[in-house]
C-alpha positions in Angstrom: 25.2 -31.5 31.0 25.9 -30.0 27.5 29.2 -28.3 26.7 29.3 -24.5 27.2 29.5 -22.9 23.8 32.5 -20.5 23.7 33.8 -18.0 21.1 37.4 -17.6 22.3 39.7 -16.4 19.5 36.7 -15.3 17.4 36.1 -11.7 16.3 32.4 -10.7 15.9 31.1 -7.5 14.2 27.7 -6.5 15.3 26.0 -3.6 13.4 23.4 -1.5 15.2 24.8 -2.8 18.5 24.2 0.3 20.6 20.7 -0.6 21.6 18.1 -3.4 21.7 18.8 -6.6 19.8 22.3 -5.6 18.6 23.4 -4.7 22.2 22.1 -8.1 23.4 24.1 -10.0 20.7 27.3 -8.0 21.4 27.0 -8.5 25.2 26.4 -12.3 24.9 29.2 -12.9 22.5 31.6 -10.7 24.5 30.7 -12.6 27.7 31.7 -15.9 26.0 35.1 -14.9 24.8 34.5 -13.2 21.4 36.3 -9.9 20.6 33.5 -7.6 19.5 33.3 -4.6 17.2 30.3 -2.6 18.4 29.1 -0.7 15.4 26.4 2.0 15.8 25.9 5.2 13.9 24.0 6.6 16.9 21.1 8.0 14.9 17.4 7.9 15.4 15.1 5.0 14.4 14.0 7.2 11.5 17.6 7.3 10.1 18.5 10.8 11.2 21.4 12.2 13.3 24.5 10.5 14.7 26.3 10.0 18.0 29.1 8.0 19.5 27.4 7.5 22.8 25.4 4.3 22.1 28.4 2.3 20.8 30.7 3.6 23.5 28.4 2.5 26.3 28.1 -1.1 25.0 31.9 -1.3 24.6 32.3 -0.2 28.2 29.8 -2.8 29.3 31.7 -5.5 27.6 35.0 -4.3 29.0 33.6 -4.0 32.5 32.6 -7.6 32.3 36.1 -8.7 31.4 35.7 -8.8 27.6 37.3 -7.1 24.6 35.6 -4.7 22.4 36.1 -1.6 20.2 33.6 0.9 18.8 32.8 1.9 15.3 30.5 4.7 14.3 30.2 4.4 10.6 27.0 3.9 8.6 26.6 0.4 7.4 26.6 1.6 3.8 30.4 2.0 4.4 30.9 -1.6 5.4 34.5 -1.5 4.4 35.2 1.0 7.2 33.5 -1.2 9.8 35.4 -4.3 8.8 38.6 -2.4 8.7 38.0 -1.5 12.3 37.9 -5.3 13.1 41.0 -6.1 11.1 43.0 -3.2 12.5 42.0 -4.0 16.1 41.9 -7.8 16.1 43.5 -9.0 12.8 40.5 -11.1 11.6 36.7 -11.2 11.4 34.8 -14.5 12.0 31.2 -13.5 12.7 29.1 -10.7 11.1 25.7 -9.9 12.5 23.9 -7.5 10.2 21.5 -6.1 12.7 21.4 -2.3 12.0 18.0 -1.0 10.9 15.7 1.9 10.7 12.0 2.4 10.0 10.2 4.9 7.8 6.7 3.5 7.8 4.1 5.2 5.5 1.4 4.0 3.1 2.8 3.4 -0.4 0.8 6.2 -1.9 2.4 8.7 0.5 5.9 7.2 0.4 8.7 9.5 -0.8 11.8 8.6 -2.7 13.8 9.4 0.5 11.6 7.0 2.5 12.4 4.2 0.0 16.1 5.0 -0.5 17.0 5.3 3.2 15.4 1.9 4.0 17.2 0.3 1.1 20.5 1.9 2.0 20.5 0.8 5.6 18.9 -2.6 5.3 19.8 -4.2 1.9 22.8 -2.2 0.8 24.1 -2.1 4.4 23.9 -5.9 4.7 25.6 -6.3 1.3 28.4 -3.7 2.1 29.4 -5.2 5.5 29.3 -8.8 4.3 31.1 -8.0 1.1 33.9 -6.3 3.1 34.3 -9.4 5.3 33.8 -12.0 2.6 37.4 -12.3 1.3 38.8 -12.5 4.8 36.4 -15.3 5.7 37.2 -17.2 2.5 40.9 -17.0 3.3 40.3 -18.2 6.8 38.1 -21.0 5.6 35.6 -19.9 8.3 32.8 -17.5 8.6 29.4 -17.1 10.2 27.0 -14.4 8.8 23.6 -13.7 10.4 21.3 -11.5 8.5 18.0 -10.0 9.6 14.8 -10.3 7.7 11.3 -9.6 9.1 7.8 -10.9 9.2 7.0 -7.9 7.1 9.4 -9.2 4.4 8.1 -12.7 4.6 4.4 -11.8 4.6 4.0 -8.1 3.7 2.7 -5.5 6.0 0.6 -2.4 5.5 2.7 0.8 5.5 6.0 -1.0 5.1 6.5 -1.5 1.3 10.0 -0.1 1.6 10.9 -2.2 4.6 9.2 -5.4 3.3 11.0 -5.2 0.0 14.4 -4.7 1.6 13.9 -7.5 4.1 12.8 -10.1 1.6 15.8 -9.0 -0.6 18.0 -9.8 2.4 16.6 -13.4 2.5 17.5 -13.9 -1.2 21.0 -12.6 -0.5 21.3 -15.0 2.4 20.3 -18.1 0.4 22.7 -17.2 -2.4 25.7 -16.5 -0.1 25.0 -19.7 1.8 25.6 -21.6 -1.5 28.7 -19.5 -2.5 30.2 -19.8 1.0 29.7 -23.5 1.5 33.0 -24.7 0.1 34.9 -22.3 2.4 33.0 -23.2 5.6 31.1 -19.9 5.6 27.5 -20.4 7.0 25.0 -17.7 6.2 21.5 -17.7 7.9 18.7 -15.2 8.4 16.4 -14.5 11.3 13.0 -12.8 11.4 12.8 -11.7 15.1 10.0 -10.3 17.2 11.5 -8.4 20.1 11.1 -5.3 22.1 13.3 -2.5 20.8 13.4 1.2 19.9 12.0 0.3 16.5 9.1 -2.0 17.7 8.2 0.5 20.4 6.9 2.7 17.6 4.3 0.0 16.6 3.7 -2.0 19.9 2.2 -1.2 23.3 4.9 -0.7 25.9 3.9 -3.8 27.9 4.5 -6.0 24.9 7.9 -4.3 24.2 8.9 -5.0 27.8 7.8 -8.7 27.6 9.6 -9.4 24.3 13.1 -9.0 25.6 16.0 -9.1 23.2 17.6 -11.6 25.5 15.2 -14.2 24.2 16.6 -13.7 20.7 20.3 -13.4 21.4 20.9 -17.1 22.2 19.6 -18.2 18.8 21.9 -15.7 17.1 24.8 -16.8 19.2 24.1 -20.5 18.3 24.0 -19.7 14.6 27.3 -17.9 15.0 29.1 -20.9 16.6 31.6 -23.2 15.0 29.4 -26.2 15.8 26.3 -24.9 14.0 26.0 -26.5 10.5 22.8 -24.8 9.4 23.1 -22.5 6.4 20.8 -20.8 3.9 17.8 -20.9 6.3 15.4 -18.4 7.8 14.2 -18.6 11.4 11.2 -16.9 13.0 11.7 -16.3 16.7 10.7 -14.4 19.8 9.8 -14.8 23.4 11.8 -18.0 23.7 10.2 -19.6 20.6 12.2 -20.4 17.4 11.2 -22.2 14.2 12.7 -22.7 10.8 10.6 -21.6 7.9 10.6 -23.1 4.4 8.9 -22.6 1.0 5.8 -24.7 0.2 4.5 -25.1 -3.3 1.2 -26.5 -4.5 1.6 -29.5 -6.8 0.2 -27.4 -9.5 -1.7 -27.9 -12.7 -0.7 -28.3 -16.4 -2.3 -26.7 -19.3 -3.6 -29.1 -21.9 -1.2 -29.6 -24.9 -2.1 -27.1 -27.6 -4.4 -24.9 -25.5 -2.5 -21.9 -24.2 -5.6 -19.8 -23.4 -6.9 -18.0 -20.3 -9.8 -20.4 -20.3 -7.4 -23.3 -20.0 -5.8 -21.6 -17.0 -9.2 -21.1 -15.4 -9.9 -24.9 -15.8 -6.8 -25.9 -13.8 -6.8 -23.0 -11.3 -8.1 -25.2 -8.5 -5.1 -27.4 -8.9 -2.8 -24.4 -9.1 -4.0 -23.3 -5.6 -4.4 -26.7 -4.0 -2.0 -27.4 -1.2 -3.7 -30.6 0.0 -2.6 -32.7 -2.9 1.0 -33.7 -2.2 2.5 -30.2 -1.9 6.2 -29.8 -2.6 9.1 -28.1 -0.7 11.5 -26.6 -3.3 15.0 -25.7 -2.0 16.8 -24.6 -5.1 16.4 -23.2 -8.6 16.7 -26.7 -9.9 13.7 -27.7 -7.8 11.9 -24.6 -9.0 12.4 -25.5 -12.7 11.6 -29.2 -12.3 7.9 -29.2 -13.2 8.5 -26.7 -16.1 11.2 -28.9 -17.6 9.1 -32.0 -17.1 6.2 -30.3 -18.9 8.4 -29.3 -21.8 9.3 -33.0 -22.2 5.6 -33.9 -22.2 5.0 -31.2 -24.9 7.9 -32.5 -26.9 6.6 -36.1 -26.7 3.1 -35.0 -27.7 4.4 -33.0 -30.6 6.4 -35.9 -31.9 3.2 -37.9 -32.2 1.4 -35.4 -34.4 
């Protein structure tokens, strides 16, 4: 029988923890010994209003089950205030789960500046602000676990979600960079793209599907990624309904323009190779991997030029 994963002595900050996925994360971690900061502004899924009720209810649930928790009601754009709550109450912060989110779905040609700015502020800026506020403490502790939240909309695009898609893919880029910067300090940073029933997905899914895609299917994965024993970092995972899979970039082997022919016609001639994934595709994992073929081709151009 495998060892029970515990979080005793750890302090977890979960944003948007008053409902849905965030609540499931907070309850699971709290039930396994973590001290939890339950953050929730208490607003609508559209980013309007505020209330203390949502966070307070989850804090009471954790306490009633024998755990420790405190509430925070700040918007995630004020990440320093959220992390200050953790430090004031518990003296440290070990786990940050950047879960808070809203939706303002509308076709791009009808999207307002407010629609764009609010999504950016809550998702990308909020993820930055909370993580930034916790980062120095994690570095000093030589320990940290950060779980960010992307979306299939960010990975693949989705009609009516230009604002949301852009922010969510931005979060993935932030995740990959922070994983590299945190590596020497034992800070692991990962990203999930969950499909689960929540107040947000209830606006775009039939109720029976919302009911079936319970947040409790996602919470164990987030908990595992938050644990000391998990070595994964800089990855993105798609998950839902008990299924989870790591996702990676794939790149076609590509084609090279002939030396001395930088024309659109030359591009057209190699386009089939540019888009061919069957001929030994590659799986780049870094900027060095990205630049490899370019630098290799420069060397070929240099060699060809020297022979002229």
